N, C-alpha and C positions, 0 to 999 in steps of 0.2 A: 505494499500499500504505499502511496505517496506521501511525505511528510506532512502533517499539518501546517499551515502558513497562516489562518488566519480561524479566528473563533467567531462565530456570527450568534447574536442573541437577537431573537426576534419575537414578536408577540403584538397583540392588539391593545389599543389605547388603554390604558390605567391598569397595564397587568404587572407592573412595577419592574418590567425589563431593566431600566435604567439603573435603579439603586443595585438590582442584582449584579449587572455588568460591572458596576463600580467595585461591588465586593470581590468578585472574580480578578478584576485588573491589579486589584492591590495585592491579591495573593499571589500573582504571576508577575508581578514588578513589570507591569505594563501599560498601553495607553490604549484609549477608547476612541474610534472614528464613528461619529454620528451619522444615521442613515435616516434622516427626518427632514421630509421636504420643507417645513416650515421654521423649524428653527436655524436655517441657514441664514434668515433675515434678522437685522439688528433692530433693536427698540420692538420688538415683537416677542415679548416675554411670558407675561401671563397667559395670554391665548395660547401660546404655542407649548406651554409647561413646562419653560426652561427653569430649574430650580437647582442653584448651586449646590444644596445639600444633599441632591442625589449624587453628586461626584464626590462626596465627604465619607471616608471612610476612617472611624477613629482619629478624626482630626486632620486627617491628610487628604488633601485635594487632589483627585485622580485626573490626569491630563486628559482633555476630550477636544478632539478637532471637529471641524466642519460646522460649527455654530457659530452664528453673527459674522459670516463671511460676506454679506452683501446687502444692500439698503431697500427698505421696504420701496415697493412701487416697480422693482425691476423683477424679471420673472427667471428665476434659476431652474435651470432643467435638468434632466437626466446625463445630457452629453455633458455638461459642466462637471454635474455630480463625479461621473466617473474618471474625468481627467483629474480633479481635486482630490479624490479616494485615491488613485493609484500613485500621486505623486506623494502624498503622506503614507501609504503603506509600504513604498519602495525605502522611503526614510527608515520607517520603523525595523522594516526587516534586515536595513543593513547595521541597525544596531543589535539584531540576533533577537528582536522582540517578537512575539505572535501577538499582534494586535486584536483588539476586540471591536467587532462591526456591532453597534447597537442600534436598532431603531424599527419603527414599524410600517416606513415605505417599501412595500414591496419590490416594485419596480426598480429602485435604487439599488437594493439587495441584490436582486437577481441579476442586474445588469453587470455588477462588478465580479459577481461570483462566475457567471458563465463568460465574461470578457466580450460582450455582445458588440458588436460594429454600430455605434449609433452616429449617424451624420449630425452636422449642426444644421438642423432645418431652419431655414429663412422662410420669412412670411410671406402668404400667398394672398395678395389684396384682393384677387378676384374670387378666390374663394371663400374667403371670408365675408365678402359682400354678399356673395348667393346664400350664407348661412346664418346670417347677423339677424334674420327675422324669426327663425326658428326656435320655438320653446325648447327649453333642456330636455324634456323627456323624448322628443323627436330626434334632437342630438344625440342624445345617450343610444337611442334604437340605431342611428347610421353607425355611430362608434363600433355596436357590438356585431356589427355586420363583415368588420373585417378580422381575418384570423391571423393576423402579425399580434406582436408582443407587445401590449399598451397596458400603463397601469391606469386600472378602471377605479381604483380606491379614492383618488383623489379628484374626480369628476362630479362635483357638485354645484358648479356655474357654468352657465353657458359660456363664458369666455374660456375657462379650462377645456370644455369638450370640443368646443371650435378648436383650439389648438391641438388637441389630441387628433381630431379629424385630420388636420394640416399636417400633421406628422405621418401619419398612416398613407395618406396620399403621396406622400412625398417617397415614401419607401415602395409604394407601387411603381413606381416611375423610375426608381433608381436602382442598377444593379447592387447586391449587396455588398460586394468587395471584400477585403480583408480585414479584420479588425487589429486595430495596434496594441491591444492588451491580451494577454493570456487568461486562461478561466484560472481562478483561485481554489485551491485545493481547502476547504473549509469545515470545521466541525462546526454543524448547526444546531443550536439549542433554542428551543420553542416554549416559550411560557404559557401555559397551557391555564387558562382560568375561565370557571365556570360562568355560562351564561346570566346566573342569577347574581353571583359576586360581581361580575364584570359590571352589569347594569346598577348595580348598588355604588360601586365606586366612581362610575363615569358620574352620577347624578349629584353626589356629595362633592366630588372635585368640581363640578359646573358651578356650585352654588358658592364654595370655596372661592374660586376664581372671580366671581362677580363681587364677593366682599371686599377681597384685596384689591379691588380698582381696574377690573378688565375694561369696564365702559371708559374710564378716563383715557386707558391706556390708547385705545381704539381713536377716541376724541382727540387726542396730543397728535397722533400719526395723521389723522386729517387736517387739524390747525396746522401741522408742519407744511401742510402743500401735497400730500399724497391725495391723488383722486379718489374718490370713494368707490370709483369701479375696479380700480387696482385691488384695492383691498378686500373687495366683494371676490375678485378672482381668486385669493387664498382660501376661500370657503370657509366652512364651520363656523369658527367664534367669529372671525373676521367679517365674514359674510352678513351675519344675522345681527351683529352689534352695530354695524355701519347700517343697515336697513332700520334699525333702531334709532340711531342718532341721527340719520337722514330723515326722519318720520314716517317712513314707509310700515314699519309695523310698532304695535305697542308694547310695552314692557313684558307683557303677560305673553303676546303673541310670540316675541323674541325668544324669551326662556323655553317655551314649551316646543317651537319650531328647532330651536337650536338642540335641547335635549335629545330630541328623536333623531338627528341628522347625526349626531355624535353616534348615538347607539346604531343607526346603520351604517356608519364608516368602520366601526369596530367589528361589525357584520361582514363588509365587503374585505377588510383586512384578513380576516380569518378564512375567506373564499380564495382570497390569493394564496394564502401560504398553503391552503389544501391542493391549489392548484402546481404551486412549485413540486410538491411530492409526487403529483400526476409525471409532472416533466421530469422527473429523474432525481430530485435533490431528497436526501434522507434528512429529517429533521427529529431531532431526538426530544420528546417531548416531556417538561418538566412541571408537575404542579405547582402552579404559581403560590399557593396556600404553605408551601415547604420552607422553611427559614433559609435565608439568603446563603447560610454557610454551608447548609446540607447541599444546597444548587452547586455551590462552587466545588465540592468536594465530589460530587458525580461528575462534574466536568473535568476535575484532575483525574478522577478515575477512568473517565474514558479515553483521555490524553495517554494515560499510562498503558492503556489496554492496545491503543491505534501504534502506540511507538514499538510495543514488545511483538507484535506480528509482523 
């Protein structure tokens, strides 16, 4: 068996994967590379769940990469992520560390593990014009008709759906070519949280974030000059809070619709991970309720087994 180059910790939102990855990283004297498509943006903290305490273990801060790497209003994508990931991955491997890839954005994870060829897709003004009046459900139907790889977990706004269709159309017209990245041999650990506990954690976390000033965070972003449509593009918290701030939703409508959207998002994440298994990935699932130290012991045991074979 090939030598393990990376440990991947994945799971749905609110599964506790980040805190566990930090415990594991401390034990292995390594660093974390984030696989979260929203935490790349600066000043988008509460809504994306950035919590410095998640990366502290016994008072020690664990280094985590690919958080706060670009400005709100931009559209960071999987092409950029793949290049940024491999730059950091190679640096850590040169230090003889086994990095930990941790997050819930399935497309980001799969793109780096398989080394997919991902061209930097330019905008298609004509296609965007033809799609701009279509409602989100219709755009999702169009997107579902494509057979190529695409991250459907994050498509919860018309802008994101149109961009996704744009990418798929580009792939149809261009020959695949050779990837500049090799696949990465990774031990993949999945955090398995029950549906009931996941829902409970999501609901409680949403209320805490609202109490901690998430609305003010979004309002400050708008006041700083970021167009509301650009925040809506990011989906979930930023979509619904922007709609509330701009008067499109009442507070009660916002909280109800956002909570439903997050639950659906978590379900789509799990669908993606199950799809990864069908596409040939081996995911070792661990019960989320097990203490982090026991999870870490399981991973270390798996690494020992693999290295001895």
